[in-house]
C-alpha positions in Angstrom: -104.4 33.9 -16.7 -101.5 35.2 -14.6 -99.7 32.5 -12.6 -97.1 32.9 -9.8 -93.5 32.2 -10.8 -90.3 32.1 -8.7 -86.7 32.5 -9.6 -83.4 32.2 -7.7 -80.5 34.8 -7.9 -77.1 35.3 -6.5 -74.3 37.9 -6.8 -70.5 37.7 -6.8 -67.8 40.4 -7.0 -67.1 41.9 -10.4 -63.8 43.1 -12.0 -64.3 46.3 -10.0 -64.6 45.9 -6.2 -67.5 48.3 -6.1 -69.6 46.3 -8.6 -71.2 42.8 -8.6 -72.1 40.3 -11.2 -75.7 39.1 -11.0 -76.6 35.5 -11.8 -80.2 34.3 -12.3 -81.5 30.7 -12.4 -82.1 29.4 -15.9 -85.3 27.6 -14.6 -88.3 29.3 -13.1 -90.7 27.5 -10.8 -94.5 27.7 -10.4 -94.4 25.8 -7.1 -93.2 28.2 -4.3 -92.3 25.4 -1.9 -90.1 23.7 -4.5 -88.3 27.0 -5.2 -87.9 27.8 -1.5 -86.4 24.3 -0.8 -83.8 24.9 -3.5 -83.2 28.4 -2.3 -82.4 27.1 1.2 -79.9 24.6 -0.2 -78.1 27.2 -2.3 -78.1 29.6 0.7 -76.5 26.9 2.8 -73.7 26.4 0.3 -73.1 30.1 -0.7 -70.8 28.9 -3.5 -71.3 27.9 -7.1 -69.0 26.2 -9.7 -68.5 27.5 -13.2 -69.6 24.7 -15.6 -69.5 26.6 -18.9 -68.0 29.8 -20.4 -69.0 30.8 -23.9 -67.4 33.7 -25.7 -68.6 34.9 -29.1 -68.1 37.9 -31.4 -71.6 39.2 -32.3 -71.9 41.3 -35.5 -75.1 43.3 -35.8 -75.9 44.4 -39.3 -77.3 47.9 -39.7 -81.1 48.1 -40.3 -82.4 48.4 -43.8 -83.8 51.7 -45.1 -87.4 52.6 -44.3 -90.4 51.5 -46.3 -93.8 53.0 -45.4 -94.9 50.3 -43.0 -91.6 50.2 -41.1 -91.7 54.0 -40.8 -95.3 53.8 -39.5 -94.4 51.2 -36.9 -91.4 53.1 -35.6 -93.2 56.4 -35.6 -95.9 54.8 -33.5 -93.4 53.3 -31.1 -91.2 56.4 -30.7 -93.7 59.2 -31.0 -97.2 57.6 -30.6 -98.2 58.6 -34.2 -101.1 56.7 -35.7 -100.4 54.9 -39.0 -102.7 57.2 -41.0 -101.1 60.3 -39.3 -97.6 59.1 -40.3 -98.8 58.5 -43.9 -100.3 62.0 -44.0 -97.1 63.6 -42.7 -94.7 61.8 -45.1 -97.1 62.5 -48.0 -96.8 66.2 -47.2 -93.0 65.9 -47.2 -93.2 64.1 -50.6 -95.4 66.8 -52.0 -92.9 69.4 -50.8 -90.2 67.4 -52.7 -88.3 66.7 -49.5 -88.5 62.9 -49.6 -88.9 60.2 -52.3 -92.2 58.4 -53.0 -93.5 57.3 -49.6 -96.0 54.5 -50.5 -93.3 52.0 -51.0 -93.0 48.4 -49.9 -89.3 48.2 -50.6 -86.4 48.7 -48.2 -83.7 48.6 -50.9 -82.3 50.9 -53.5 -80.7 50.2 -56.9 -77.1 51.1 -57.8 -77.9 54.3 -59.6 -79.7 55.7 -56.6 -76.8 54.5 -54.3 -74.4 56.6 -56.4 -76.3 59.7 -55.4 -76.2 59.0 -51.6 -72.9 60.8 -51.0 -74.3 64.0 -52.5 -77.3 63.7 -50.2 -75.1 63.4 -47.2 -73.0 66.4 -48.3 -76.2 68.5 -48.4 -77.4 67.1 -45.1 -74.1 67.7 -43.3 -74.7 71.5 -43.6 -78.2 71.6 -42.0 -78.9 68.5 -40.0 -78.8 67.6 -36.3 -76.9 64.5 -37.5 -74.1 66.6 -39.1 -71.4 65.1 -36.7 -72.6 61.5 -37.5 -72.6 62.2 -41.2 -69.1 63.6 -41.2 -67.8 60.5 -39.3 -69.2 58.1 -42.0 -66.4 56.3 -43.9 -67.1 53.8 -46.6 -70.9 53.4 -47.0 -72.4 50.1 -46.1 -74.1 48.4 -49.1 -76.6 46.2 -47.2 -79.6 48.2 -48.5 -78.4 48.2 -52.1 -80.0 45.4 -54.2 -81.9 46.3 -57.4 -83.4 42.8 -57.5 -85.3 43.5 -54.3 -86.7 46.9 -55.3 -90.4 46.7 -56.1 -92.3 49.5 -57.9 -90.5 52.2 -55.9 -87.3 52.1 -53.9 -86.9 52.7 -50.2 -87.6 56.0 -48.6 -84.8 58.6 -48.9 -84.6 62.4 -48.4 -84.0 64.6 -51.5 -81.3 67.2 -51.9 -83.8 69.9 -51.2 -83.4 71.8 -48.0 -86.3 71.6 -45.5 -87.5 75.0 -44.4 -90.2 75.9 -41.9 -91.5 72.4 -41.2 -94.1 71.8 -38.6 -92.9 69.9 -35.5 -94.4 66.5 -36.5 -93.2 66.9 -40.1 -89.7 67.6 -38.8 -89.8 64.5 -36.6 -90.7 62.3 -39.6 -88.1 64.0 -41.8 -85.4 63.5 -39.1 -86.4 59.8 -38.7 -85.8 59.2 -42.4 -82.4 61.0 -42.2 -81.4 59.1 -39.1 -82.3 55.8 -40.7 -80.3 56.7 -43.8 -77.2 57.3 -41.6 -77.8 54.0 -39.7 -78.4 52.0 -42.9 -75.1 53.2 -44.5 -73.0 53.0 -41.3 -70.7 50.0 -40.4 -71.8 47.0 -38.5 -71.9 47.0 -34.7 -69.4 44.5 -33.3 -69.7 43.2 -29.7 -67.9 40.5 -27.7 -70.5 38.6 -25.7 -69.8 36.2 -22.8 -72.2 33.8 -21.2 -71.2 32.1 -18.0 -73.1 29.2 -16.4 -72.6 28.2 -12.8 -74.2 25.4 -10.8 -75.1 25.0 -7.2 -77.1 22.1 -5.6 -78.3 21.1 -9.1 -79.6 24.6 -10.0 -78.0 26.1 -13.1 -77.5 29.9 -13.0 -76.5 32.2 -15.9 -74.9 35.7 -16.3 -74.2 37.6 -19.5 -71.6 40.2 -20.3 -71.1 42.4 -23.3 -68.3 44.6 -24.6 -68.9 46.9 -27.6 -65.8 46.7 -29.8 -67.2 48.9 -32.5 -70.4 50.9 -32.0 -71.0 51.3 -35.8 -74.6 52.1 -36.6 -75.8 51.9 -33.0 -73.9 55.2 -32.2 -76.3 57.2 -34.4 -78.9 57.4 -31.6 -76.4 56.6 -28.8 -77.6 52.9 -28.5 -74.1 51.6 -27.7 -75.0 51.0 -24.1 -72.5 50.8 -21.3 -70.3 47.6 -21.3 -71.0 44.8 -18.9 -67.6 43.3 -18.2 -67.4 39.8 -16.6 -64.2 38.5 -14.8 -62.1 36.1 -16.8 -63.6 33.0 -15.3 -62.8 29.5 -16.4 -64.7 26.2 -16.2 -64.2 24.7 -12.7 -63.7 28.0 -10.9 -65.6 28.4 -7.6 -67.6 31.5 -7.2 -68.1 32.7 -3.6 -71.5 34.4 -3.3 -72.0 37.8 -1.8 -75.7 36.9 -1.3 -78.6 35.0 -2.7 -82.3 35.8 -3.1 -85.6 34.3 -4.3 -87.8 36.6 -6.4 -91.5 36.0 -6.9 -93.7 37.4 -9.7 -96.6 36.7 -12.0 -96.5 35.5 -15.5 -97.9 38.0 -18.0 -100.2 37.4 -21.0 -99.2 38.6 -24.4 -99.8 42.4 -24.6 -102.6 43.9 -26.7 -101.6 45.1 -30.2 -100.5 48.6 -30.7 -100.6 50.1 -34.2 -96.9 49.2 -34.6 -97.3 45.5 -33.7 -100.6 45.2 -35.7 -98.8 46.7 -38.8 -96.1 44.1 -38.3 -98.7 41.3 -38.1 -100.4 42.5 -41.2 -97.1 42.4 -43.1 -96.7 38.7 -42.5 -100.4 37.7 -42.5 -100.3 37.1 -38.8 -97.3 34.7 -38.8 -95.7 35.2 -35.4 -92.1 35.1 -34.3 -90.7 36.5 -37.6 -87.8 38.6 -36.3 -85.3 38.3 -39.1 -85.7 41.4 -41.3 -84.9 39.6 -44.6 -87.4 36.8 -43.8 -90.0 39.5 -43.1 -89.2 41.1 -46.5 -89.8 37.7 -48.2 -93.2 37.3 -46.5 -94.4 40.8 -47.5 -95.9 39.4 -50.7 -98.2 37.3 -48.6 -99.3 40.1 -46.2 -102.6 41.8 -45.7 -103.0 44.9 -47.7 -100.2 47.1 -49.0 -98.2 49.8 -47.3 -100.6 52.4 -48.8 -103.8 50.6 -47.5 -102.8 49.2 -44.1 -103.4 52.4 -42.2 -106.8 52.8 -43.9 -107.8 49.2 -42.9 -107.0 50.1 -39.2 -108.9 53.3 -39.4 -111.9 51.5 -40.9 -112.0 49.1 -38.0 -111.9 52.0 -35.6 -114.5 54.0 -37.5 -116.9 51.0 -37.5 -116.3 50.6 -33.8 -114.9 47.1 -34.1 -112.1 48.3 -31.9 -111.0 51.4 -29.9 -107.8 53.0 -29.0 -106.9 52.9 -25.2 -103.7 54.9 -24.9 -101.4 53.1 -27.3 -103.3 49.8 -27.3 -106.0 48.7 -29.8 -108.8 47.0 -27.9 -111.7 45.0 -29.6 -115.2 46.2 -28.7 -118.2 44.0 -27.8 -119.4 44.6 -31.4 -116.0 43.5 -32.8 -115.8 40.4 -30.6 -119.4 39.5 -31.6 -118.5 39.8 -35.3 -115.3 37.7 -34.7 -117.3 35.0 -33.0 -119.6 34.7 -36.0 -117.0 34.8 -38.9 -113.9 33.2 -37.3 -114.5 29.8 -38.9 -115.7 31.2 -42.2 -113.7 31.6 -45.4 -114.0 35.4 -45.1 -111.7 35.2 -42.1 -109.0 33.1 -43.7 -106.0 35.5 -43.3 -103.6 33.4 -45.3 -105.8 33.2 -48.3 -105.9 37.0 -48.3 -102.2 37.0 -48.2 -102.0 34.5 -51.1 -104.2 36.9 -53.2 -101.6 39.7 -52.7 -98.9 37.3 -53.9 -101.0 36.2 -57.0 -101.8 39.8 -57.9 -98.0 40.5 -57.8 -97.4 37.6 -60.2 -100.1 38.8 -62.5 -98.7 42.3 -62.4 -95.3 40.9 -63.5 -96.9 39.0 -66.3 -96.0 35.6 -64.9 -99.5 34.4 -64.3 -102.7 34.8 -66.4 -105.4 36.7 -64.8 -108.4 34.7 -66.0 -108.0 31.8 -63.4 -107.6 34.3 -60.6 -110.8 36.1 -61.7 -112.7 32.7 -61.7 -111.4 31.9 -58.2 -112.4 35.3 -56.9 -115.9 35.0 -58.3 -116.3 31.6 -56.7 -114.9 32.8 -53.4 -117.2 35.9 -53.4 -120.2 33.7 -54.1 -119.2 31.4 -51.3 -118.5 33.9 -48.6 -121.6 35.9 -49.5 -123.9 32.9 -49.1 -122.2 31.9 -45.9 -122.8 35.3 -44.4 -126.4 35.7 -45.7 -127.3 32.2 -44.5 -125.8 32.6 -41.1 -128.3 31.8 -38.3 -126.5 34.2 -35.9 -127.1 37.1 -38.2 -130.3 36.2 -40.1 -133.3 34.1 -39.1 -134.6 31.6 -41.7 -137.6 29.3 -42.4 -138.1 26.3 -44.6 -139.5 26.9 -48.1 -141.1 23.4 -48.3 -139.4 23.0 -51.7 -136.8 20.4 -52.4 -133.5 21.6 -53.8 -133.7 21.6 -57.6 -130.0 20.8 -57.9 -129.4 17.9 -55.4 -132.9 16.8 -54.8 -132.1 15.7 -51.2 -131.8 19.0 -49.4 -134.6 21.5 -48.6 -134.4 25.1 -49.6 -134.3 27.5 -46.7 -135.6 31.1 -46.9 -133.3 33.8 -45.6 -133.6 37.6 -45.9 -131.6 38.0 -49.1 -130.9 34.4 -50.2 -132.5 31.0 -50.5 -130.1 28.2 -49.7 -130.1 24.4 -49.8 -129.6 22.9 -46.3 -127.6 20.0 -47.6 -124.0 21.0 -46.7 -122.6 19.0 -49.7 -124.8 21.1 -52.1 -125.6 24.4 -50.4 -127.0 25.8 -53.6 -127.6 29.6 -53.1 -130.3 31.5 -55.0 -130.1 35.3 -54.4 -133.4 37.1 -54.0 -132.3 40.4 -55.5 -132.1 40.4 -59.3 -131.7 43.5 -61.4 -132.8 45.9 -58.6 -135.8 43.8 -57.6 -136.2 41.5 -54.6 -138.2 38.3 -55.3 -141.0 37.5 -52.7 -141.4 34.2 -51.0 -144.2 33.3 -53.4 -142.1 34.1 -56.4 -139.1 32.2 -55.1 -141.4 29.2 -54.5 -142.5 29.3 -58.1 -138.9 29.4 -59.3 -137.9 26.5 -57.1 -140.9 24.3 -57.8 -141.4 25.0 -61.5 -137.9 26.2 -62.6 -139.2 29.6 -63.5 -141.6 32.4 -62.3 -144.4 34.1 -64.2 -143.6 37.4 -66.0 -142.6 39.9 -63.3 -142.3 43.7 -63.6 -140.1 46.1 -61.7 -136.7 45.0 -63.0 -134.2 47.7 -64.1 -131.5 47.4 -66.7 -127.9 48.7 -66.2 -129.0 51.9 -67.9 -131.8 52.3 -65.3 -134.7 51.4 -67.7 -137.5 49.3 -66.3 -138.4 46.0 -67.9 -140.5 42.9 -67.3 -139.4 39.3 -67.6 -139.7 35.8 -66.1 -136.9 34.5 -64.0 -135.7 30.9 -64.7 -132.8 28.5 -63.9 -130.3 27.6 -66.6 -128.5 24.2 -66.7 -126.1 25.2 -64.0 -128.9 26.6 -61.7 -127.8 30.2 -62.3 -130.7 32.6 -62.8 -131.6 34.0 -66.2 -134.3 36.2 -67.7 -136.9 34.9 -70.1 -138.5 37.9 -71.9 -142.1 37.9 -73.1 -142.5 37.0 -76.7 -142.5 40.0 -79.0 -143.1 40.1 -82.7 -143.1 36.3 -82.9 -139.7 35.9 -81.2 -138.6 34.8 -77.8 -135.3 35.5 -76.2 -133.6 34.8 -72.9 -130.7 36.4 -71.2 -128.3 34.4 -68.9 -127.1 36.5 -66.0 -123.4 35.6 -66.6 -123.2 33.0 -63.9 -124.4 35.3 -61.1 -127.0 34.2 -58.8 -128.3 37.6 -58.0 
């Protein structure tokens, strides 16, 4: 909910007589009367005392090379491209042999690939809008060179092949990759920053200055903004104000997700406030999906009408909000567990973890979330079966559309109605619950599609199994491999 907020400001002469330095109060006030009273005190004084001057050299490392997700995020921010659209464009460039493998989650390259980068720049210098920037490159920055951080495929690069007759959007993506390569291999940006704090009537004000000593990588797109030079103030100096003001505004809620910010959230399984690029890289193994699937996940939510695009924002629909209200406390909505799976799968892929335990956990999880959903009162109605739970003996089995479940939360035994292509009726389920087995039923189908008849019974673990009619003096039963459906 937006709330009013008030802040005090004053100006003093700058180094140049035609310019001023703007100070703003560090604190903001919700109470207008309190802010107005302080404003009147400051206005009566029209002078402030410098209480702190802090000067620092700030070194900004160049950005890492693109992986697919970072390219999708920036293409959405800069050009409004949808994630799937960016994937399609970069895939076409890859098929034309103009860029390296695009579905990568790495932003690093190994040494042998780095050795080829000067040749790539030589080729680009002849036919690129960045020719001047390429020619001014000196020794290449090695921040993106680390073989230990390369996953299945290294970061996105262009190839030595010359791009000819590209469509406009393809050219935009190609130029983004080239621009990022130049940025990544450029020197650091070095700035001198100054923070000055001044006090008047107990109110602390702050002004910041910045001088770019070496533009470095920020010069590629002209991001080395104009310097803000502050006078050489010292602690104890008195600043005579040109004027002071009080501004009033409203607090703003967090903005809705765009595809760019949603992709970033998916990378880190929703962990917020992760701005450090190297930390983000470390969290990627715990994210939702992979670079190749995140765009498809977003498109699936849009196609199923759980959300819609409104300009650049992604807005949940009533249908989406209704679904969220139902599943938000369920295991199926545990985003961090989904992230842990990605991490475990990566460990299995590297041969560090056996896959058997993971499969058992997935089977157990699938059984749990399925019964949670099928036994959800908000989705499906239910009625009592009149049968005690055969497993715990204290709960009562409840009939739902596709499952019968114990209402004792400590037990919650699920028995799925659908078995081998046939759905058991209430009467047949009652026989199974009361007697431990049904009579011989027809209408089942084998995996090969052949019909068969059998009784359904519980095994020792209350999984369902088939008991086949006696034939030629023999009797056999088939356990359904631990599945309850």
